[in-house]
C-alpha positions in Angstrom: -11.8 7.4 1.0 -15.3 7.3 -0.4 -18.6 6.2 1.0 -19.7 5.2 -2.5 -17.5 2.1 -2.0 -20.0 0.7 0.6 -22.1 -2.1 -0.8 -25.3 -3.5 0.6 -23.5 -6.0 2.8 -21.3 -3.4 4.4 -24.3 -1.2 5.0 -26.2 -4.0 6.6 -23.2 -4.9 8.8 -22.9 -1.3 9.9 -26.5 -1.1 10.9 -26.1 -4.4 12.8 -23.1 -3.0 14.6 -25.0 0.1 15.6 -27.9 -2.0 16.9 -25.5 -4.1 19.0 -23.8 -1.1 20.4 -27.1 0.6 21.3 -28.3 -2.7 22.8 -25.5 -2.6 25.3 -27.0 0.5 26.9 -30.7 -0.2 26.6 -32.4 -2.4 29.3 -32.4 -6.0 28.1 -34.3 -7.6 31.1 -36.7 -6.7 33.7 -36.4 -8.2 37.2 -38.0 -7.7 40.6 -35.0 -5.5 41.5 -35.3 -3.3 38.4 -34.1 -3.2 34.8 -30.9 -4.9 33.8 -28.8 -3.9 30.8 -25.9 -5.7 29.2 -23.3 -4.3 31.6 -25.3 -5.7 34.6 -25.3 -9.1 33.0 -21.9 -9.0 31.4 -20.5 -12.4 30.4 -19.2 -14.3 27.4 -22.4 -13.6 25.4 -21.9 -9.8 25.7 -18.2 -10.2 24.9 -19.1 -12.1 21.7 -21.6 -9.4 20.8 -18.9 -6.7 21.3 -16.4 -8.6 19.2 -18.9 -9.1 16.4 -19.7 -5.4 16.4 -16.0 -4.5 16.2 -15.4 -6.9 13.3 -18.3 -5.4 11.4 -16.9 -1.9 12.0 -13.5 -3.1 10.7 -15.3 -4.4 7.6 -17.0 -1.0 7.0 -13.9 1.1 7.7 -11.8 -1.3 5.6 -14.2 -1.0 2.7 -14.1 2.8 2.9 -10.4 3.4 3.5 -8.6 0.7 1.6 -7.7 1.0 -2.1 -7.3 -2.8 -2.5 -9.9 -5.4 -1.7 -7.6 -7.5 0.6 -8.6 -5.9 3.9 -12.4 -5.8 3.2 -12.4 -9.4 2.1 -10.4 -10.5 5.1 -12.7 -8.5 7.4 -15.7 -10.1 5.8 -14.3 -13.5 6.3 -13.7 -12.9 10.0 -17.0 -11.2 10.5 -19.0 -14.2 9.4 -17.9 -16.6 12.2 -18.0 -13.8 14.8 -21.4 -12.8 13.6 -22.6 -16.5 13.8 -21.2 -16.7 17.4 -22.9 -13.4 18.2 -26.3 -14.7 16.9 -25.9 -17.8 19.0 -25.0 -15.7 22.1 -27.9 -13.4 21.5 -30.3 -16.3 21.1 -29.0 -17.8 24.4 -29.5 -14.4 26.1 -33.1 -14.2 24.8 -33.9 -17.8 25.9 -32.1 -17.9 29.2 -32.8 -15.0 31.5 -30.1 -14.0 34.0 -30.4 -13.0 37.6 -34.0 -14.1 37.9 -35.3 -11.7 35.2 -39.0 -11.8 34.8 -39.3 -10.5 31.2 -37.3 -9.4 28.2 -36.9 -5.8 27.3 -35.9 -4.1 24.0 -32.1 -4.5 24.5 -32.2 -8.3 24.2 -34.2 -8.2 20.9 -32.1 -5.3 19.6 -28.9 -7.4 20.2 -30.4 -10.3 18.4 -31.4 -8.2 15.4 -28.0 -6.6 15.3 -26.2 -9.9 15.4 -28.3 -11.2 12.6 -27.7 -8.1 10.6 -23.9 -8.4 11.1 -24.0 -12.1 10.0 -26.1 -11.4 7.0 -24.2 -8.3 6.0 -20.8 -10.0 6.2 -22.1 -12.9 4.2 -23.5 -10.6 1.6 -20.3 -8.7 1.5 -18.4 -11.9 0.7 -20.9 -12.8 -2.0 -21.0 -9.4 -3.7 -18.2 -9.1 -6.2 -19.1 -5.9 -8.1 -16.0 -5.0 -10.0 -17.3 -1.5 -10.7 -16.6 -0.3 -7.2 -12.9 -0.9 -7.6 -10.6 0.3 -10.3 -10.1 -2.6 -12.7 -6.6 -4.1 -13.1 -4.9 -3.1 -16.4 -2.0 -5.6 -16.8 0.4 -5.1 -19.7 0.1 -7.7 -22.4 2.9 -10.2 -22.7 5.0 -10.0 -25.8 4.5 -12.8 -28.2 7.5 -15.0 -29.0 9.0 -14.9 -32.4 8.0 -17.8 -34.7 10.7 -20.5 -34.7 12.5 -19.0 -31.6 13.6 -21.1 -28.6 10.4 -20.2 -26.7 8.2 -21.6 -29.4 9.3 -25.2 -28.7 10.6 -25.8 -32.2 12.3 -29.2 -32.7 16.1 -29.2 -33.0 16.7 -26.1 -30.9 18.1 -28.0 -27.9 21.1 -30.2 -28.2 21.2 -33.6 -26.5 24.1 -34.3 -24.1 26.9 -36.5 -25.3 26.7 -40.2 -24.2 
């Protein structure tokens, strides 16, 4: 477990996840009845934002905890579509105000910024293939076949079947 394994993509995705999580508790809209946060206007858009934050956190934890690259790569692959869905959901939440809201507050913009950071961080994590972060593979060399042996493909080593 080492934080040095985190690359720029994972760091950006973790910042995005933090923004999305904070945006759930910060007022997102102002209405005549008061301020509304994500829990007051819970719907599919908020659920997508939560799922994107979870996949980004899985990407970060997988990068820190796993010795192989399989889990971080799989998490990055899944974070991209969920990040894209979260960006679309956050855009819809910014453009379409629920419950007769009169204006936007910081929570809506924070959710949009976090969703964008998750998408870009996951994309960057898939693009970044620094081999220096992981221990390089050291396969044993294959033994070379002896000259003229059956593995060299020399003529006359195989008998043809009787006819």
